[in-house]
N, C-alpha and C positions, 0 to 999 in steps of 0.2 A: 133355397129360396122359392117361395110360391107367390105368384102375383094374380090378383083377381081385381079387375077394374077399380083402381084407386086404393086398393088394399094389398099390402105385401107382408110376407112373413119371412123371418130368418131364424134358423135354429142354430143356437150356439152351444148346444150340449157338447161336452168333452173338449171345449176350447179353453185355453188359458185366458186370463183377463185381457192381455195384450192382443191375442188373436181375435177375441170377441169384439173388442173396440175397433180394431182394424177392419173386420168384416162388416160391422154395422156402419162405420164411417163410409166404406166403399158403397154400401147399399144406399145410404143417404145421398151420396154424390150422384149416383145413377138415377135417383128418383126424379121423375119429371113433374110437371105441374098437376098431372092427373092423380098423383099419389097423395092421399090425405092421411094415411095411417100405416105405420110400420110396426107389426107385432113381432116382438123379440121373445123367442121361446128359449128360456134359460134353465128350466127345471127348478126343483127345490129339494128333492129327496137327497141329493148329494151335498147339500149345504146351500148357503145363501151368498157365497162370494160373487158369483156372476150376477145374480139379481141386484145385489147392492152396488156393484161396479157400474152396471148399466144405468140404474136410477140416479146414482151420484154424477156420473159423467155427462149424461144428457139432460140433466135438470136445467142447466143454463145454456144449452146448445142453441146457436142462432137459428137452426132449421126446425127445432122442436118447440112448438108453442106450449105444450103441456104433456105430462105423463099421466096415463090412466092405468089404474090397477084394477083388474076385473076380479071375478070370482075364482079364477084359476091362479093359484099362487106361483105357478111355474111360467107365467107369461107377464110381460109388461108391454103396453102399447105406447108408442111414441107418436103423438099427434102432430102432424106437419101443417095441417090447415083445417079450418072448420068448414063443414059442408054448408 
């Protein structure tokens, strides 16, 4: 996990879906009011199982106001609040 003023990253490469969701949930619980974005690095060369699981699970999550998909297909941003 990497944190830079309001922005955090978590790398879930090589995790199972259950391990990944557990790790992301823990990160969301630890996120204080200064955190506005959690970037989940899931990769895509090994398939889309983790990417799809993250996007489906956090689509309606109470702490996530929206999901942003950038130019890198191996990352998904969970937006916790607007700036």
